[in-house]
C-alpha positions in Angstrom: -20.2 20.2 -18.4 -16.8 19.4 -19.3 -14.3 20.9 -16.7 -11.2 20.1 -18.5 -9.1 23.0 -19.7 -9.6 23.3 -23.5 -6.0 23.2 -25.0 -5.1 24.4 -28.4 -3.5 22.1 -30.7 -0.1 23.5 -30.0 -0.2 23.3 -26.4 -2.0 19.9 -26.4 1.0 18.6 -28.6 3.4 19.9 -26.1 1.7 18.6 -23.1 0.3 15.5 -23.8 2.7 13.0 -25.5 4.8 12.0 -22.2 2.1 12.3 -19.9 3.8 14.6 -17.6 2.6 15.4 -14.2 4.0 17.8 -11.6 4.2 18.4 -7.7 1.8 20.8 -6.7 2.6 23.0 -3.7 1.6 20.5 -1.3 3.6 18.0 -2.8 0.9 16.0 -4.4 0.9 14.5 -7.8 -1.1 16.2 -10.4 -2.1 16.2 -14.2 -1.8 18.5 -15.9 1.1 20.4 -14.5 1.1 24.1 -13.4 0.0 26.4 -14.7 -2.9 24.6 -15.8 -5.6 23.8 -13.0 -5.1 20.1 -11.8 -7.7 17.7 -13.0 -6.2 14.5 -11.7 -4.4 13.9 -8.5 -2.6 10.5 -7.4 -3.7 9.7 -4.0 -2.5 6.3 -3.0 -0.6 3.0 -4.6 -1.6 -0.4 -3.1 1.2 -2.9 -3.7 1.5 -4.9 -0.4 -0.4 -7.1 1.7 1.3 -6.2 4.9 -1.1 -3.4 5.5 -4.2 -5.7 5.7 -5.4 -8.5 7.9 -6.9 -11.8 6.6 -9.8 -13.5 8.3 -9.0 -17.0 7.6 -11.7 -19.3 6.2 -12.0 -23.0 7.0 -9.4 -24.2 4.3 -6.5 -21.9 5.2 -7.2 -23.0 9.1 -7.0 -26.5 8.3 -3.8 -26.1 5.9 -2.4 -24.2 9.0 -3.4 -26.7 11.5 -1.9 -29.7 9.4 1.3 -28.0 8.6 1.8 -26.3 12.0 2.3 -23.0 10.3 0.8 -20.0 8.4 -0.9 -20.8 5.3 0.1 -18.1 2.5 -2.4 -16.6 0.2 -1.3 -15.2 -3.2 -1.1 -11.5 -3.4 -1.3 -9.7 -6.7 0.4 -12.0 -9.2 -1.0 -10.8 -12.8 -3.7 -8.2 -11.9 -6.4 -7.5 -14.9 -9.8 -6.5 -13.9 -11.1 -4.2 -11.2 -14.4 -3.1 -9.7 -15.0 -1.1 -6.6 -18.0 -1.4 -4.4 -20.5 1.5 -3.0 -18.9 0.5 0.6 -15.3 1.1 -0.7 -14.1 -2.6 -1.1 -11.9 -3.2 -4.4 -12.2 -6.2 -6.1 -9.3 -7.5 -8.3 -9.3 -10.1 -10.9 -6.3 -12.1 -11.1 -5.7 -14.9 -13.5 -2.3 -15.6 -12.5 -3.2 -16.2 -8.9 -6.6 -17.8 -10.2 -8.7 -15.8 -7.9 -10.2 -12.8 -6.8 -8.4 -10.6 -4.3 -10.8 -8.4 -2.1 -9.2 -5.3 -0.3 -11.2 -2.8 2.0 -8.6 0.1 2.6 -11.0 1.5 5.3 -11.0 -1.6 7.5 -7.4 -2.5 6.4 -9.2 -5.9 5.8 -8.1 -8.6 2.9 -9.7 -11.6 1.6 -9.3 -14.0 -1.7 -11.6 -16.2 -3.5 -10.4 -19.0 -5.4 -12.9 -21.7 -5.0 -16.8 -21.9 -5.7 -19.4 -24.5 -5.5 -19.0 -24.1 -9.6 -15.4 -25.2 -9.4 -12.3 -23.2 -9.2 -11.6 -20.1 -10.8 -9.2 -20.5 -13.7 -8.7 -17.5 -15.5 -10.9 -14.7 -14.0 -10.5 -11.4 -15.9 -13.7 -9.3 -15.7 -15.7 -8.0 -12.8 -19.1 -6.0 -12.3 -21.1 -5.2 -9.2 -24.6 -4.4 -8.5 -26.2 -2.0 -6.2 -26.8 -4.7 -3.7 -23.6 -5.9 -3.8 -23.6 -8.9 -5.9 -20.3 -9.4 -7.8 -20.1 -10.8 -11.3 -17.0 -12.5 -12.4 -16.0 -13.6 -16.0 -13.6 -16.5 -16.3 -12.2 -16.4 -20.1 -10.9 -20.1 -19.7 -14.0 -21.4 -18.4 -16.4 -19.7 -20.5 -18.8 -18.5 -17.8 -19.7 -15.8 -15.4 -19.7 -16.7 -11.8 -22.2 -14.7 -9.5 -20.9 -14.2 -6.0 -23.3 -12.8 -3.1 -22.2 -9.8 -0.6 -20.5 -12.8 1.6 -18.6 -13.9 -1.4 -20.6 -16.9 -1.9 -21.3 -18.3 -5.1 -25.1 -18.4 -6.0 -25.3 -18.7 -9.5 -23.5 -19.5 -13.0 -24.1 -17.8 -16.2 -23.2 -19.8 -19.3 -25.2 -19.1 -22.4 -23.3 -19.7 -25.5 -20.1 -17.6 -24.2 -16.9 -18.7 -25.5 -14.4 -16.3 -24.2 -16.2 -13.8 -21.7 -14.0 -10.9 -20.8 -15.3 -7.6 -20.0 -18.3 -7.2 -17.6 -20.7 -4.1 -17.0 -24.1 -4.0 -15.1 -26.0 -1.0 -17.3 -29.5 -0.2 -16.8 -30.0 -3.6 -14.5 -28.8 -5.7 -17.4 -25.3 -7.4 -17.4 -23.5 -6.8 -20.7 -20.7 -9.2 -21.4 -17.8 -8.7 -23.9 -17.5 -12.2 -25.5 -13.8 -11.8 -27.3 -13.8 -15.2 -28.6 -17.1 -14.4 -30.9 -16.4 -10.7 -31.3 -19.6 -9.4 -29.9 -21.5 -8.2 -26.7 -24.0 -10.4 -25.1 -26.6 -8.8 -22.7 -28.4 -10.8 -20.2 -31.0 -10.3 -17.4 -29.4 -10.5 -14.1 -30.8 -14.0 -13.7 -28.6 -15.1 -16.8 -31.1 -15.1 -19.4 -30.0 -13.8 -22.8 -31.8 -10.7 -24.0 -29.7 -9.4 -26.9 -26.3 -9.9 -28.6 -24.7 -7.5 -31.0 -21.5 -7.2 -33.0 -19.8 -9.6 -35.4 -16.1 -9.9 -36.6 -15.0 -7.3 -38.8 -13.6 -3.9 -39.3 -16.9 -2.2 -40.0 -19.2 0.2 -37.9 -20.8 -2.1 -35.4 -18.3 -4.9 -36.2 -15.6 -6.0 -33.7 -12.1 -7.3 -33.8 -11.3 -8.8 -30.5 -13.2 -6.5 -28.1 -12.0 -7.0 -24.7 -14.1 -4.5 -22.3 -16.8 -2.0 -22.0 -18.8 0.7 -19.7 -21.6 2.5 -20.2 -24.5 4.4 -18.9 -26.8 6.1 -21.5 -24.5 4.9 -24.1 -22.3 1.8 -24.2 -18.7 2.2 -25.0 -16.8 -0.8 -26.2 -13.0 -1.3 -26.3 -12.7 -2.9 -29.9 -8.9 -3.9 -29.3 -7.7 -5.1 -32.5 -9.5 -2.1 -34.3 -7.7 0.1 -32.1 -10.8 2.3 -31.5 -13.5 2.8 -28.9 -17.1 2.2 -30.4 -20.3 3.9 -28.9 -23.8 2.1 -28.9 -26.9 2.9 -27.4 -27.9 0.5 -25.0 -29.8 -1.7 -27.3 -26.7 -2.4 -29.4 -27.3 0.2 -32.2 -24.3 1.7 -33.3 -23.6 5.4 -32.7 -20.0 6.3 -33.3 -16.4 5.5 -33.1 -13.1 7.1 -32.1 -9.4 6.0 -32.2 -6.8 4.3 -34.6 -3.8 2.5 -34.3 -0.8 4.5 -33.1 1.5 5.7 -30.3 0.5 9.3 -30.6 -2.0 11.2 -28.4 -5.6 10.3 -29.4 -4.7 7.0 -30.8 -4.5 3.3 -29.2 -1.3 0.9 -29.1 -2.9 -1.9 -26.7 -6.1 -0.4 -25.5 -7.2 -2.5 -22.4 -9.9 -1.1 -20.4 -12.4 2.0 -20.2 -14.6 3.6 -17.4 -16.7 6.6 -17.1 -16.5 9.5 -14.4 -19.5 11.4 -13.1 -19.4 13.7 -16.0 -19.1 11.3 -18.9 -15.5 11.6 -19.6 -14.2 8.4 -20.9 -11.0 7.0 -19.4 -9.1 4.3 -21.6 -6.0 2.4 -20.4 -3.5 1.4 -23.1 -0.8 -1.5 -22.2 1.7 -0.4 -24.5 1.6 3.2 -24.0 1.7 2.9 -20.4 -1.1 5.5 -19.4 -4.9 6.2 -19.4 -6.4 8.7 -21.8 -9.2 10.9 -21.0 -11.5 11.8 -23.8 -14.9 13.6 -23.7 -18.1 11.6 -25.0 -17.4 12.5 -28.6 -13.8 11.3 -28.8 -12.0 14.4 -28.1 -8.8 13.9 -26.1 -8.6 16.0 -23.1 -5.5 14.7 -21.0 -2.8 11.8 -20.6 -2.0 10.3 -17.2 1.3 8.3 -16.8 4.2 6.9 -18.6 6.4 3.9 -18.3 8.1 3.2 -15.0 7.6 2.1 -11.4 7.0 5.3 -9.5 3.7 6.5 -8.3 1.8 7.8 -11.4 3.9 5.5 -13.6 2.6 2.2 -15.2 4.2 -1.2 -16.7 1.2 -2.6 -19.0 -1.9 -1.1 -17.1 -5.2 -3.0 -17.2 -8.5 -2.6 -15.7 -9.7 0.7 -14.7 -12.8 1.5 -12.4 -14.3 4.9 -11.1 -16.4 5.1 -7.9 -19.4 7.2 -7.1 -16.6 9.8 -5.6 -14.8 9.9 -9.0 -11.8 8.0 -7.5 -10.0 6.5 -10.4 -8.7 2.9 -9.7 -6.2 1.5 -12.3 -4.7 -1.8 -12.3 -0.7 -1.5 -12.7 -0.4 -5.3 -14.1 3.6 -5.6 -14.5 4.1 -3.5 -11.4 1.5 -5.9 -9.6 -0.4 -3.2 -7.9 -3.4 -0.8 -7.9 -3.1 2.8 -8.2 -6.0 5.3 -6.9 -6.3 8.9 -8.6 -8.9 11.3 -8.0 -10.7 13.3 -10.8 -10.9 17.0 -9.5 -14.2 18.8 -10.7 
């Protein structure tokens, strides 16, 4: 059931292009503004490590001992990808810091993963989580996917014929990997065996021009970045439909980056050049635009990864503002 208001075309044109929000009576930032019922609410921005404590590992303790002072860990440098676990931990892929930030807002804890038994992370960009807490990390420079257990220790490496893996998603117990370098999606079982590949370079149905991310449940939605569209497939890779085109007006894409689905199947797409995320039906009908260029809450500078948890909280990586913004989908 679609709970977003059904705007007429004239009203849609007035409301959506600038991503306007309004303060509700209780001073919360919401979209759309009154008199329409709010569907998205800003609830928090995370931009500083000062609110979190860090339990040092052996290496950090050694540096402190040798230098006689506190070792410094990088905060958000060039955050790109994001995933959220069932227990509320936020994982942020940061190729600028060459690692993964692990934030636990509830316990106010912070950790950072940079080195694994398979070597140092170089350009981690994509993240996906299993139900049992395993974290899959794509490294576009290394050309592989590293699997971390619930204690953030590396337990496996997935390579196959991957060239430049980017977006990841666990769908139906399988790992779907966007290989931007090969213009295709590769599907593995969770042990790293290739089960399926689909897509090739091109602009036709089922073809890709530098795909970058994906999300899915019953259907698989792929961000076909330089074809400026979202393509929809079944889990076996059969093309179904597509929506979007190049442009900087509502319903189109200037630089689509990431995609996520809420509990009711609405499709959320971030756009780095339009500095917003757009929300669509499963069939590509535009429902709402959230955000505009800026540094205040609810504004973005080149938003990247997006993730939605089981409570319909929406987590957006605000890349150039070096922060994570959290919103709530209101049913």
